[in-house]
C-alpha positions, -999 to +999 in steps of 0.1 A: +000+000+000+028+026+008+042+020-027+008+029-043+007+061-023+043+070-032+035+064-069+003+085-066+022+115-051+051+112-075+026+112-103+012+145-090+046+163-089+044+175-125+009+188-120+018+205-088+050+221-102+031+235-133+016+262-111+050+272-096+075+297-110+110+283-114+142+302-121+150+309-157+175+286-173+192+315-191+189+344-166+206+372-186+186+367-218+151+359-229+130+378-204+095+364-200+063+371-181+045+349-157+010+337-168-009+326-137-036+300-142-035+298-180-066+285-197-043+264-220-021+246-195+015+238-202+023+201-201+053+200-179+059+163-186+063+163-224+093+168-245+094+199-267+114+197-299+115+231-316+135+247-344+138+284-350+145+300-384+169+329-379+172+350-411+169+387-402+197+410-389+189+440-367+197+474-382+219+482-352+249+459-351+253+465-313+218+450-308+213+413-300+193+396-327+158+395-313+151+363-333+180+346-316+169+360-282+135+342-288+153+308-282+162+320-247+127+332-242+113+298-252+137+280-229+131+304-200+093+305-202+091+267-203+116+261-175+098+288-154+065+270-160+081+238-147+092+220-178+126+203-170+155+217-191+162+182-203+128+180-219+135+211-241+153+203-274+159+236-290+177+243-322+181+272-347+194+277-381+211+310-390+211+321-427+204+349-450+209+384-435+214+369-400+246+351-412+267+379-396+254+369-362+275+338-364+308+357-368+334+356-340+343+388-322+373+396-344+355+393-377+324+411-364+345+439-351+363+442-384+329+446-401+310+467-376+335+482-352+321+464-321+322+430-306+295+405-316+267+411-290+252+377-299+281+356-287+273+357-249+237+348-258+248+319-281+272+306-254+244+307-229+220+289-253+246+262-259+252+258-222+214+253-218+215+226-245+204+244-276+220+237-309+230+266-332+234+257-369+248+279-398+237+275-434+267+265-454+252+281-485+248+315-468+284+312-457+295+307-493+272+334-507+287+359-481+323+347-483+324+335-447+349+309-436+344+284-408+373+298-388+355+332-387+325+317-369+319+319-331+325+287-312+289+276-306+282+275-343+278+242-362+278+243-400+254+223-422+250+220-460+221+245-461+193+260-440+169+239-461+187+207-453+190+214-416+153+224-414+141+194-433+163+170-414+153+183-379+116+183-389+120+147-399+134+141-364+102+155-349+113+191-344+085+217-351+096+248-370+088+281-354+093+310-378+089+345-366 
């Protein structure tokens, strides 16, 4: 009988924790807002596999790319709602005008006169388990070399290939 009670209460833990606010997984990026008692509850027991399409570049090179910051927002809002970080499988593919976000500090500074403001964010995302991919075709079209990229960046054949492959692995594309 005690084992049944333990199993019952252990089964309630995800339901109980869904109403609590937890610390953000990436505290310096991706601010979010608490949503008490939502009508559409967040399932804190499921695994979320999401892919973000990062293709815009902000006009101000000193500004963090808001599309990239959305990854941190996604991770933070879900961990704060009680979803375990290990249940969040987050990836993005950088291409098109956003390709410069992938540059290391030295190359970004040569181009814009400032350090790449996205690198601390990308490092925090990587530390939280997110994967950041770069379109190899965008690299070629913009004359970028692998050694010019920031450390968290992984290169793929193309944005299209990365998106298609991850979708076939169950990732859902979120395009903002």
